[in-house]
N, C-alpha and C positions, 0 to 999 in steps of 0.2 A: 188472203194470205199473200198473194203475189204482190199486192201493193206494199205490204210491210217489208218484204225482201227488197223491192225496188227502192223504197225509201231509205233503207239502210245502205244499199250499194251506192245510191246517188248522194248520200251525205258526205260532205268534205272530209269528215273525220274517218270515214271508212276507206278512203283512198290511201294508197301507199305513197309516201313522199320521200323517196330515197335520196333526194338532193340534200336533205338535212342530216343524213347518216354520216358519221365520220369515216366509216369504212364499210365495204360490202365484200362478200365472197366473190371470187372470180367466176367467170363462165366456165363451162366444162372444158373448153380448149385452153384455159389459162389466160385468156384475154380479160380485159376489164370493160365494164359497161361505160357508155359515153359520159355518164355523169361522174365517174370515178376513174379517171385514166391513169393514175399513178399506181404502179405495180410494186408491191412490197414482198420481200422474200424473208421468211421466218428464220431460216438457217443462217443466213449471212447478216441479217439485221439491216439490210440495205433496201432503199427504195429507188426506183427508176422512173424518170419522167419521159413523156413522149419526146422523141427526137434525140434522146440520150443514146450513147454508144451501144449499150446492150439491151435497150428497151424491147426491140422486136423479138429477141430470142429469149427473153425472160418470161417464164410462166408465173403469173402472180399467185400468191397465197392469200393476199389481202389487196383490195383495191381502195385507194383513197381519193377523195375529192380535192384535197389540198396537201401540199408538202408540209404545212404546219401541223395538220392532223397526223401525218405519218411520223413526224418528229415527236409529237406529243405522246405517241405510242411507243417510242424508243427506237425507231428506225433512223438511220443516217442516210444522207444522199449518196448516190453512187459517184465515184470519181469521174471526171470528164474524160 
């Protein structure tokens, strides 16, 4: 039985590949995982990129890997 479990866990399809997800939920503190650094806010409909004026103080509600993914979901970039 242990061999069966190990075979399933070691199979590539069993591994999570978050890099291909358009968005991920934020971490408990409102930060985003390293693979999805763009922070989106549902109330304002705005997304913030690293280095942006309000990036550090924004608590994400969604985290995106690319700005294009955030735009595709209806968010707009924050003003500079």
